[in-house]
N, C-alpha and C positions, 0 to 999 in steps of 0.2 A: 508530565509523564508521557513518554512515548508509547504508542501502540503499533501492532502490525496485524495484518490479515493476509492469510494465505489465499489467493484467488484461484489455485490450482494450475492446471496446464495453460501455458501461454497461448495455445492455439484457440482455447475457449474463453479466455478472460477479458476480451475487447468490450463485450456488452456490459459486464459489471463495471469494468473501469470507467467507461463512458457515464454510466448511471452515478458512480460515486463522484467523478469529477463535476457532474451537474450539481450534485448536493453540496459539494464543497465551494461552489463559485462564490457564495456569499462572504466567505472567510478569505482575507487577503493574505494568505500563507501557503507555501508549497506542499504538495503531497509528493512522497517520494516512492519510487519503484525500484525494485531489484529483481532481475531474472536470474533465478538460481537453478543450475542444473545439478541434480544429485548424481545421476549417472545416465549413460545413453544419450539418445538424441533429442528428448524433449525436456523443457525446462519449465519450472513453475514461476508464478508471478507473486512476489510478496510486496505488499503495499504497506508503506510506513505513514503513520499519522503523527505530526509533531504535537506538542503540547497544546498548540492552539486548536487543535481538532478532538479534544477529549470527548466532547457530546456526541460528534459524530461516529467516532471510534466506538463509543459504547452502543450507540443505535445499531451499528453494523456488526456487533459482536467481535470486535477486535481484541486482541490479547496484549496485556501489558508487557513492556519490555524495556530494556536499558536503551539508551541513546545509540543508535547505530552509527557506523562510520559512514560519514556522508561521502566520502571518496568512492564508496562502493555502490552509491545510488544515483538514480537519474531522476530528475525533477519531472513530474507528470504534467 
């Protein structure tokens, strides 16, 4: 099952992204990021966890979701 976590404004998400990337190093599977602009100048960072990361997603309070379109995502 896929999960996602909204990390909020991209200008402030770097620290949390680095922390999550460090936690994910033990798993040999990619994490995915989507930069989503609702409106205006700023965008939000959505982090997607593949099924390999179910325990990490649960630890971080990520929300279950259907599999995203990988063409719209960037590997972290």
